[in-house]
Jmol script that loads the backbone (N, CA, C; Angstrom):
load data "model"
ATOM      1  N   MET A   1      11.703  15.796  14.275  1.00  0.00           N
ATOM      2  CA  MET A   1      11.861  14.809  15.303  1.00  0.00           C
ATOM      3  C   MET A   1      12.961  13.849  14.869  1.00  0.00           C
ATOM      4  N   ASP A   2      13.917  13.630  15.722  1.00  0.00           N
ATOM      5  CA  ASP A   2      15.050  12.785  15.374  1.00  0.00           C
ATOM      6  C   ASP A   2      14.942  11.463  16.128  1.00  0.00           C
ATOM      7  N   PHE A   3      14.756  10.383  15.376  1.00  0.00           N
ATOM      8  CA  PHE A   3      14.681   9.057  15.973  1.00  0.00           C
ATOM      9  C   PHE A   3      16.057   8.413  15.928  1.00  0.00           C
ATOM     10  N   LYS A   4      16.421   7.831  17.014  1.00  0.00           N
ATOM     11  CA  LYS A   4      17.693   7.131  17.066  1.00  0.00           C
ATOM     12  C   LYS A   4      17.435   5.646  16.770  1.00  0.00           C
ATOM     13  N   LEU A   5      18.495   4.893  16.563  1.00  0.00           N
ATOM     14  CA  LEU A   5      18.347   3.489  16.185  1.00  0.00           C
ATOM     15  C   LEU A   5      17.715   2.634  17.273  1.00  0.00           C
ATOM     16  N   HIS A   6      17.740   3.069  18.538  1.00  0.00           N
ATOM     17  CA  HIS A   6      17.125   2.257  19.578  1.00  0.00           C
ATOM     18  C   HIS A   6      15.604   2.418  19.620  1.00  0.00           C
ATOM     19  N   ASN A   7      15.021   3.296  18.794  1.00  0.00           N
ATOM     20  CA  ASN A   7      13.572   3.459  18.719  1.00  0.00           C
ATOM     21  C   ASN A   7      12.989   2.649  17.563  1.00  0.00           C
ATOM     22  N   LEU A   8      13.514   1.476  17.317  1.00  0.00           N
ATOM     23  CA  LEU A   8      13.089   0.667  16.184  1.00  0.00           C
ATOM     24  C   LEU A   8      11.636   0.222  16.212  1.00  0.00           C
ATOM     25  N   PRO A   9      10.969   0.019  17.349  1.00  0.00           N
ATOM     26  CA  PRO A   9       9.571  -0.396  17.262  1.00  0.00           C
ATOM     27  C   PRO A   9       8.664   0.641  16.593  1.00  0.00           C
ATOM     28  N   TYR A  10       9.071   1.884  16.552  1.00  0.00           N
ATOM     29  CA  TYR A  10       8.215   2.930  16.003  1.00  0.00           C
ATOM     30  C   TYR A  10       8.391   3.110  14.506  1.00  0.00           C
ATOM     31  N   HIS A  11       9.517   2.790  13.980  1.00  0.00           N
ATOM     32  CA  HIS A  11       9.781   2.938  12.555  1.00  0.00           C
ATOM     33  C   HIS A  11      10.594   1.745  12.071  1.00  0.00           C
ATOM     34  N   VAL A  12      10.364   1.365  10.845  1.00  0.00           N
ATOM     35  CA  VAL A  12      11.129   0.300  10.229  1.00  0.00           C
ATOM     36  C   VAL A  12      12.170   0.957   9.336  1.00  0.00           C
ATOM     37  N   ILE A  13      13.416   0.619   9.545  1.00  0.00           N
ATOM     38  CA  ILE A  13      14.484   1.168   8.719  1.00  0.00           C
ATOM     39  C   ILE A  13      14.642   0.261   7.510  1.00  0.00           C
ATOM     40  N   ILE A  14      14.573   0.845   6.331  1.00  0.00           N
ATOM     41  CA  ILE A  14      14.597   0.047   5.113  1.00  0.00           C
ATOM     42  C   ILE A  14      15.291   0.849   4.028  1.00  0.00           C
ATOM     43  N   ASN A  15      15.816   0.175   3.043  1.00  0.00           N
ATOM     44  CA  ASN A  15      16.512   0.889   1.985  1.00  0.00           C
ATOM     45  C   ASN A  15      15.524   1.523   1.015  1.00  0.00           C
ATOM     46  N   VAL A  16      16.026   2.423   0.184  1.00  0.00           N
ATOM     47  CA  VAL A  16      15.180   3.224  -0.696  1.00  0.00           C
ATOM     48  C   VAL A  16      14.513   2.367  -1.763  1.00  0.00           C
ATOM     49  N   GLU A  17      15.202   1.358  -2.273  1.00  0.00           N
ATOM     50  CA  GLU A  17      14.630   0.524  -3.328  1.00  0.00           C
ATOM     51  C   GLU A  17      13.394  -0.222  -2.833  1.00  0.00           C
ATOM     52  N   MET A  18      13.442  -0.745  -1.619  1.00  0.00           N
ATOM     53  CA  MET A  18      12.299  -1.465  -1.068  1.00  0.00           C
ATOM     54  C   MET A  18      11.130  -0.523  -0.826  1.00  0.00           C
ATOM     55  N   ARG A  19      11.422   0.676  -0.351  1.00  0.00           N
ATOM     56  CA  ARG A  19      10.367   1.661  -0.121  1.00  0.00           C
ATOM     57  C   ARG A  19       9.689   2.043  -1.439  1.00  0.00           C
ATOM     58  N   ASN A  20      10.476   2.252  -2.490  1.00  0.00           N
ATOM     59  CA  ASN A  20       9.904   2.581  -3.795  1.00  0.00           C
ATOM     60  C   ASN A  20       9.078   1.423  -4.342  1.00  0.00           C
ATOM     61  N   PHE A  21       9.543   0.191  -4.144  1.00  0.00           N
ATOM     62  CA  PHE A  21       8.780  -0.975  -4.588  1.00  0.00           C
ATOM     63  C   PHE A  21       7.436  -1.058  -3.876  1.00  0.00           C
ATOM     64  N   LEU A  22       7.427  -0.802  -2.575  1.00  0.00           N
ATOM     65  CA  LEU A  22       6.178  -0.854  -1.825  1.00  0.00           C
ATOM     66  C   LEU A  22       5.208   0.227  -2.289  1.00  0.00           C
ATOM     67  N   LYS A  23       5.723   1.403  -2.606  1.00  0.00           N
ATOM     68  CA  LYS A  23       4.849   2.472  -3.100  1.00  0.00           C
ATOM     69  C   LYS A  23       4.271   2.116  -4.467  1.00  0.00           C
ATOM     70  N   ILE A  24       5.092   1.593  -5.356  1.00  0.00           N
ATOM     71  CA  ILE A  24       4.608   1.212  -6.689  1.00  0.00           C
ATOM     72  C   ILE A  24       3.593   0.074  -6.575  1.00  0.00           C
ATOM     73  N   ALA A  25       3.869  -0.893  -5.712  1.00  0.00           N
ATOM     74  CA  ALA A  25       2.924  -1.998  -5.519  1.00  0.00           C
ATOM     75  C   ALA A  25       1.609  -1.497  -4.933  1.00  0.00           C
ATOM     76  N   GLY A  26       1.685  -0.534  -4.019  1.00  0.00           N
ATOM     77  CA  GLY A  26       0.464   0.035  -3.447  1.00  0.00           C
ATOM     78  C   GLY A  26      -0.378   0.744  -4.485  1.00  0.00           C
ATOM     79  N   PHE A  27       0.265   1.565  -5.314  1.00  0.00           N
ATOM     80  CA  PHE A  27      -0.474   2.255  -6.373  1.00  0.00           C
ATOM     81  C   PHE A  27      -1.068   1.264  -7.371  1.00  0.00           C
ATOM     82  N   THR A  28      -0.329   0.206  -7.680  1.00  0.00           N
ATOM     83  CA  THR A  28      -0.832  -0.801  -8.610  1.00  0.00           C
ATOM     84  C   THR A  28      -2.048  -1.513  -8.039  1.00  0.00           C
ATOM     85  N   LEU A  29      -1.994  -1.888  -6.759  1.00  0.00           N
ATOM     86  CA  LEU A  29      -3.135  -2.554  -6.134  1.00  0.00           C
ATOM     87  C   LEU A  29      -4.360  -1.644  -6.080  1.00  0.00           C
ATOM     88  N   ILE A  30      -4.148  -0.373  -5.792  1.00  0.00           N
ATOM     89  CA  ILE A  30      -5.273   0.565  -5.764  1.00  0.00           C
ATOM     90  C   ILE A  30      -5.869   0.716  -7.156  1.00  0.00           C
ATOM     91  N   ALA A  31      -5.021   0.791  -8.170  1.00  0.00           N
ATOM     92  CA  ALA A  31      -5.525   0.925  -9.546  1.00  0.00           C
ATOM     93  C   ALA A  31      -6.309  -0.314  -9.963  1.00  0.00           C
ATOM     94  N   VAL A  32      -5.775  -1.494  -9.676  1.00  0.00           N
ATOM     95  CA  VAL A  32      -6.467  -2.735 -10.038  1.00  0.00           C
ATOM     96  C   VAL A  32      -7.794  -2.846  -9.290  1.00  0.00           C
ATOM     97  N   GLY A  33      -7.795  -2.521  -8.008  1.00  0.00           N
ATOM     98  CA  GLY A  33      -9.019  -2.592  -7.225  1.00  0.00           C
ATOM     99  C   GLY A  33     -10.076  -1.614  -7.702  1.00  0.00           C
ATOM    100  N   THR A  34      -9.658  -0.393  -8.012  1.00  0.00           N
ATOM    101  CA  THR A  34     -10.617   0.615  -8.470  1.00  0.00           C
ATOM    102  C   THR A  34     -11.185   0.268  -9.838  1.00  0.00           C
ATOM    103  N   ILE A  35     -10.331  -0.135 -10.760  1.00  0.00           N
ATOM    104  CA  ILE A  35     -10.806  -0.527 -12.093  1.00  0.00           C
ATOM    105  C   ILE A  35     -11.718  -1.744 -11.993  1.00  0.00           C
ATOM    106  N   GLY A  36     -11.358  -2.690 -11.139  1.00  0.00           N
ATOM    107  CA  GLY A  36     -12.202  -3.868 -10.958  1.00  0.00           C
ATOM    108  C   GLY A  36     -13.558  -3.522 -10.371  1.00  0.00           C
ATOM    109  N   LEU A  37     -13.586  -2.616  -9.395  1.00  0.00           N
ATOM    110  CA  LEU A  37     -14.870  -2.200  -8.829  1.00  0.00           C
ATOM    111  C   LEU A  37     -15.730  -1.487  -9.859  1.00  0.00           C
ATOM    112  N   LEU A  38     -15.123  -0.618 -10.652  1.00  0.00           N
ATOM    113  CA  LEU A  38     -15.885   0.096 -11.682  1.00  0.00           C
ATOM    114  C   LEU A  38     -16.406  -0.851 -12.755  1.00  0.00           C
ATOM    115  N   LEU A  39     -15.557  -1.773 -13.199  1.00  0.00           N
ATOM    116  CA  LEU A  39     -16.011  -2.729 -14.206  1.00  0.00           C
ATOM    117  C   LEU A  39     -17.105  -3.644 -13.665  1.00  0.00           C
ATOM    118  N   ASN A  40     -16.972  -4.038 -12.415  1.00  0.00           N
ATOM    119  CA  ASN A  40     -17.996  -4.896 -11.821  1.00  0.00           C
ATOM    120  C   ASN A  40     -19.321  -4.147 -11.696  1.00  0.00           C
ATOM    121  N   GLU A  41     -19.260  -2.867 -11.429  1.00  0.00           N
ATOM    122  CA  GLU A  41     -20.487  -2.092 -11.269  1.00  0.00           C
ATOM    123  C   GLU A  41     -21.183  -1.827 -12.605  1.00  0.00           C
ATOM    124  N   PHE A  42     -20.402  -1.469 -13.621  1.00  0.00           N
ATOM    125  CA  PHE A  42     -21.009  -1.003 -14.863  1.00  0.00           C
ATOM    126  C   PHE A  42     -20.985  -2.013 -16.011  1.00  0.00           C
ATOM    127  N   VAL A  43     -20.124  -3.015 -15.966  1.00  0.00           N
ATOM    128  CA  VAL A  43     -19.996  -3.935 -17.097  1.00  0.00           C
ATOM    129  C   VAL A  43     -20.416  -5.350 -16.725  1.00  0.00           C
ATOM    130  N   TRP A  44     -19.765  -5.934 -15.705  1.00  0.00           N
ATOM    131  CA  TRP A  44     -19.950  -7.347 -15.429  1.00  0.00           C
ATOM    132  C   TRP A  44     -21.197  -7.665 -14.637  1.00  0.00           C
ATOM    133  N   ASP A  45     -21.451  -6.931 -13.561  1.00  0.00           N
ATOM    134  CA  ASP A  45     -22.522  -7.234 -12.615  1.00  0.00           C
ATOM    135  C   ASP A  45     -22.396  -8.670 -12.110  1.00  0.00           C
ATOM    136  N   ALA A  46     -21.191  -9.002 -11.643  1.00  0.00           N
ATOM    137  CA  ALA A  46     -20.867 -10.374 -11.266  1.00  0.00           C
ATOM    138  C   ALA A  46     -21.357 -10.757  -9.877  1.00  0.00           C
ATOM    139  N   GLY A  47     -21.598  -9.798  -9.018  1.00  0.00           N
ATOM    140  CA  GLY A  47     -22.125 -10.149  -7.713  1.00  0.00           C
ATOM    141  C   GLY A  47     -21.295  -9.623  -6.564  1.00  0.00           C
ATOM    142  N   THR A  48     -21.705 -10.011  -5.393  1.00  0.00           N
ATOM    143  CA  THR A  48     -21.110  -9.485  -4.170  1.00  0.00           C
ATOM    144  C   THR A  48     -19.699 -10.003  -3.932  1.00  0.00           C
ATOM    145  N   SER A  49     -19.422 -11.239  -4.273  1.00  0.00           N
ATOM    146  CA  SER A  49     -18.106 -11.816  -3.977  1.00  0.00           C
ATOM    147  C   SER A  49     -16.994 -11.082  -4.732  1.00  0.00           C
ATOM    148  N   LEU A  50     -17.239 -10.761  -5.988  1.00  0.00           N
ATOM    149  CA  LEU A  50     -16.230 -10.034  -6.752  1.00  0.00           C
ATOM    150  C   LEU A  50     -16.055  -8.611  -6.234  1.00  0.00           C
ATOM    151  N   THR A  51     -17.128  -8.004  -5.774  1.00  0.00           N
ATOM    152  CA  THR A  51     -17.040  -6.664  -5.183  1.00  0.00           C
ATOM    153  C   THR A  51     -16.195  -6.696  -3.920  1.00  0.00           C
ATOM    154  N   ILE A  52     -16.389  -7.710  -3.103  1.00  0.00           N
ATOM    155  CA  ILE A  52     -15.611  -7.822  -1.867  1.00  0.00           C
ATOM    156  C   ILE A  52     -14.142  -8.070  -2.183  1.00  0.00           C
ATOM    157  N   ILE A  53     -13.855  -8.881  -3.176  1.00  0.00           N
ATOM    158  CA  ILE A  53     -12.461  -9.161  -3.554  1.00  0.00           C
ATOM    159  C   ILE A  53     -11.763  -7.891  -4.007  1.00  0.00           C
ATOM    160  N   PHE A  54     -12.414  -7.111  -4.878  1.00  0.00           N
ATOM    161  CA  PHE A  54     -11.784  -5.879  -5.347  1.00  0.00           C
ATOM    162  C   PHE A  54     -11.685  -4.838  -4.238  1.00  0.00           C
ATOM    163  N   ALA A  55     -12.635  -4.821  -3.317  1.00  0.00           N
ATOM    164  CA  ALA A  55     -12.550  -3.902  -2.190  1.00  0.00           C
ATOM    165  C   ALA A  55     -11.372  -4.266  -1.274  1.00  0.00           C
ATOM    166  N   VAL A  56     -11.144  -5.552  -1.081  1.00  0.00           N
ATOM    167  CA  VAL A  56      -9.997  -5.996  -0.272  1.00  0.00           C
ATOM    168  C   VAL A  56      -8.689  -5.642  -0.968  1.00  0.00           C
ATOM    169  N   VAL A  57      -8.632  -5.798  -2.285  1.00  0.00           N
ATOM    170  CA  VAL A  57      -7.426  -5.404  -3.037  1.00  0.00           C
ATOM    171  C   VAL A  57      -7.173  -3.914  -2.863  1.00  0.00           C
ATOM    172  N   ASN A  58      -8.221  -3.100  -2.930  1.00  0.00           N
ATOM    173  CA  ASN A  58      -8.088  -1.670  -2.701  1.00  0.00           C
ATOM    174  C   ASN A  58      -7.569  -1.372  -1.300  1.00  0.00           C
ATOM    175  N   PHE A  59      -8.126  -2.048  -0.302  1.00  0.00           N
ATOM    176  CA  PHE A  59      -7.714  -1.823   1.079  1.00  0.00           C
ATOM    177  C   PHE A  59      -6.263  -2.223   1.314  1.00  0.00           C
ATOM    178  N   VAL A  60      -5.858  -3.341   0.754  1.00  0.00           N
ATOM    179  CA  VAL A  60      -4.462  -3.781   0.896  1.00  0.00           C
ATOM    180  C   VAL A  60      -3.517  -2.773   0.239  1.00  0.00           C
ATOM    181  N   GLY A  61      -3.916  -2.229  -0.905  1.00  0.00           N
ATOM    182  CA  GLY A  61      -3.100  -1.198  -1.548  1.00  0.00           C
ATOM    183  C   GLY A  61      -2.982   0.045  -0.694  1.00  0.00           C
ATOM    184  N   LEU A  62      -4.074   0.464  -0.065  1.00  0.00           N
ATOM    185  CA  LEU A  62      -4.020   1.634   0.809  1.00  0.00           C
ATOM    186  C   LEU A  62      -3.148   1.397   2.038  1.00  0.00           C
ATOM    187  N   VAL A  63      -3.264   0.219   2.622  1.00  0.00           N
ATOM    188  CA  VAL A  63      -2.421  -0.112   3.779  1.00  0.00           C
ATOM    189  C   VAL A  63      -0.948  -0.150   3.366  1.00  0.00           C
ATOM    190  N   ASN A  64      -0.676  -0.694   2.194  1.00  0.00           N
ATOM    191  CA  ASN A  64       0.687  -0.755   1.669  1.00  0.00           C
ATOM    192  C   ASN A  64       1.264   0.644   1.488  1.00  0.00           C
ATOM    193  N   LEU A  65       0.481   1.539   0.899  1.00  0.00           N
ATOM    194  CA  LEU A  65       0.939   2.914   0.715  1.00  0.00           C
ATOM    195  C   LEU A  65       1.136   3.620   2.045  1.00  0.00           C
ATOM    196  N   ALA A  66       0.220   3.438   2.972  1.00  0.00           N
ATOM    197  CA  ALA A  66       0.350   4.082   4.275  1.00  0.00           C
ATOM    198  C   ALA A  66       1.591   3.592   5.007  1.00  0.00           C
ATOM    199  N   PHE A  67       1.855   2.293   4.931  1.00  0.00           N
ATOM    200  CA  PHE A  67       3.053   1.764   5.586  1.00  0.00           C
ATOM    201  C   PHE A  67       4.321   2.291   4.931  1.00  0.00           C
ATOM    202  N   ALA A  68       4.329   2.358   3.600  1.00  0.00           N
ATOM    203  CA  ALA A  68       5.523   2.852   2.905  1.00  0.00           C
ATOM    204  C   ALA A  68       5.747   4.326   3.170  1.00  0.00           C
ATOM    205  N   HIS A  69       4.677   5.078   3.364  1.00  0.00           N
ATOM    206  CA  HIS A  69       4.836   6.514   3.546  1.00  0.00           C
ATOM    207  C   HIS A  69       5.084   6.896   5.004  1.00  0.00           C
ATOM    208  N   PHE A  70       4.308   6.341   5.918  1.00  0.00           N
ATOM    209  CA  PHE A  70       4.382   6.764   7.318  1.00  0.00           C
ATOM    210  C   PHE A  70       5.168   5.808   8.203  1.00  0.00           C
ATOM    211  N   GLY A  71       5.228   4.539   7.874  1.00  0.00           N
ATOM    212  CA  GLY A  71       5.797   3.560   8.789  1.00  0.00           C
ATOM    213  C   GLY A  71       7.262   3.265   8.582  1.00  0.00           C
ATOM    214  N   MET A  72       7.854   3.827   7.535  1.00  0.00           N
ATOM    215  CA  MET A  72       9.258   3.534   7.271  1.00  0.00           C
ATOM    216  C   MET A  72      10.035   4.828   7.183  1.00  0.00           C
ATOM    217  N   ARG A  73      11.290   4.748   7.491  1.00  0.00           N
ATOM    218  CA  ARG A  73      12.158   5.894   7.288  1.00  0.00           C
ATOM    219  C   ARG A  73      13.445   5.417   6.639  1.00  0.00           C
ATOM    220  N   GLU A  74      14.086   6.334   5.962  1.00  0.00           N
ATOM    221  CA  GLU A  74      15.310   5.980   5.251  1.00  0.00           C
ATOM    222  C   GLU A  74      16.491   5.955   6.193  1.00  0.00           C
ATOM    223  N   ILE A  75      17.499   5.194   5.829  1.00  0.00           N
ATOM    224  CA  ILE A  75      18.726   5.151   6.602  1.00  0.00           C
ATOM    225  C   ILE A  75      19.523   6.408   6.296  1.00  0.00           C
ATOM    226  N   LYS A  76      19.831   7.158   7.333  1.00  0.00           N
ATOM    227  CA  LYS A  76      20.600   8.382   7.156  1.00  0.00           C
ATOM    228  C   LYS A  76      22.045   8.112   7.537  1.00  0.00           C
ATOM    229  N   THR A  77      22.927   8.397   6.623  1.00  0.00           N
ATOM    230  CA  THR A  77      24.343   8.212   6.911  1.00  0.00           C
ATOM    231  C   THR A  77      24.967   9.562   7.204  1.00  0.00           C
ATOM    232  N   ASP A  78      25.669   9.629   8.276  1.00  0.00           N
ATOM    233  CA  ASP A  78      26.331  10.895   8.682  1.00  0.00           C
ATOM    234  C   ASP A  78      27.805  10.855   8.411  1.00  0.00           C
TER     235      ASP A  78
END
end "model"
wireframe off; spacefill off
backbone 0.3
color backbone group
């Protein structure tokens, strides 16, 4: 499927460095959220608020990865 520049509401055109940064940030947030959830379950037992915080961090990381993968496309030069 070939999107032209006038179809901007469907895709965000962004450079490769920003896309790579968003992917790395997404993976980092998912890792921090998962490790935090596991530590809270097996080590800390800190309570519901910390579980919700780490779950939100996980969700933000997943949304970040989904946006970087599906919502953006690279600038193609012809």
